[in-house]
C-alpha positions in Angstrom: 12.9 7.5 8.2 10.2 9.2 6.4 7.1 7.3 5.5 5.4 7.4 2.0 2.3 9.6 3.3 4.8 12.2 4.9 6.7 12.2 1.4 3.3 13.0 -0.3 2.7 15.8 2.2 6.0 17.3 1.5 5.8 17.0 -2.1 2.2 18.5 -2.1 3.5 21.5 0.2 6.4 22.3 -2.3 3.7 22.1 -5.2 1.5 24.6 -3.3 4.0 27.1 -3.3 4.4 26.9 -7.0 0.7 26.8 -7.3 -0.1 30.1 -5.2 2.7 31.9 -7.0 0.9 30.9 -10.3 -2.4 32.3 -8.8 -0.6 35.6 -7.9 0.6 35.9 -11.5 -2.9 35.4 -12.8 -4.1 37.8 -10.3 -1.8 40.5 -11.7 -3.1 39.8 -15.0 -6.7 40.7 -13.9 -8.3 37.4 -12.8 -10.2 37.1 -9.5 -10.5 33.9 -7.4 -13.8 32.6 -6.5 -13.8 30.3 -3.4 -16.6 28.9 -1.4 -16.3 30.7 2.1 -14.2 32.8 4.3 -12.2 30.0 5.7 -11.2 29.1 2.1 -10.2 32.6 1.4 -8.1 32.9 4.9 -6.2 29.5 4.1 -5.2 30.9 0.6 -4.1 34.2 2.2 -2.1 32.3 4.8 -0.4 30.5 1.8 0.5 33.9 0.4 -2.3 34.6 -2.2 -2.3 38.4 -2.6 -4.9 38.9 -5.3 -8.7 39.7 -5.3 -10.6 36.9 -3.4 -14.6 36.6 -3.7 -16.5 34.1 -1.8 -19.7 32.5 -3.0 -21.7 33.9 -0.3 -20.6 37.5 -1.4 -21.8 36.8 -4.9 -25.0 35.8 -3.1 -25.3 39.0 -1.3 -23.9 41.5 -4.2 -24.4 39.7 -7.3 -21.6 40.1 -9.8 -20.7 43.5 -8.4 -18.9 41.4 -5.7 -16.1 41.2 -8.5 -15.6 44.9 -8.7 -15.7 45.1 -12.5 -13.3 42.2 -13.0 -14.4 39.9 -15.9 -12.1 37.1 -15.5 -12.6 34.6 -12.8 -10.8 31.6 -11.4 -13.2 29.0 -9.9 -11.6 27.2 -7.0 -14.1 25.4 -5.0 -13.5 22.4 -2.9 -12.4 19.2 -4.7 -15.2 17.0 -3.5 -18.7 16.5 -5.1 -20.5 19.4 -3.5 -17.5 21.7 -4.7 -17.8 20.2 -8.3 -21.6 21.0 -8.2 -20.9 24.6 -7.0 -18.2 25.0 -9.7 -20.5 24.0 -12.5 -23.2 26.2 -11.3 -21.0 29.1 -11.1 -19.3 28.5 -14.4 -22.7 28.6 -16.1 -23.8 31.7 -14.1 -20.8 33.7 -14.7 -20.5 32.5 -18.4 -24.0 33.9 -18.8 -22.9 37.2 -17.3 -20.1 37.2 -19.9 -17.2 36.6 -17.7 -14.0 34.8 -18.8 -13.8 31.6 -16.5 -11.2 29.3 -15.7 -11.4 25.9 -13.7 -8.0 24.9 -14.8 -6.3 25.6 -11.4 -8.9 23.5 -9.8 -8.3 20.6 -12.0 -4.5 21.2 -11.4 -4.9 21.1 -7.6 -7.2 18.1 -7.8 -4.6 16.3 -9.6 -1.8 17.3 -7.3 -3.7 16.5 -4.1 -4.3 12.7 -5.2 -7.5 12.8 -3.1 -5.4 13.6 0.0 -7.1 17.0 0.5 -10.4 17.8 -0.7 -11.3 21.1 1.2 -9.5 24.3 0.2 -9.5 25.5 3.9 -7.3 22.4 5.1 -4.6 23.8 2.6 -3.6 26.3 5.5 -1.8 23.5 7.2 1.1 24.1 4.4 1.4 27.5 5.1 4.9 28.6 6.6 4.7 29.5 10.3 4.6 33.2 11.0 7.6 34.8 13.0 
């Protein structure tokens, strides 16, 4: 018998497949994805994200040139308080630079995770095992 927590994990894993597919479609439409760090980027790659990924540290080093000319950015920071502060900061900064921003996907992920997962890097546990 599968307990309630395991059912939540299974449902969330299934949700993530569609979520990453949606991110890939947005990426094909010219959207870049801004994440906090390399582990977050690695986790999303393991889940199948194939689009442009930019980390906050690369923006710190390179400025807006880290986006390679893209002008549409999905902000996907961690779902905790610190992630919310970073998201707000970069939303303002990128808006000032005339970027089109979206935090819709971050909100979708937060609602779907139901507080179970707060760090993007931990989502990699839902990746399918490699052959």
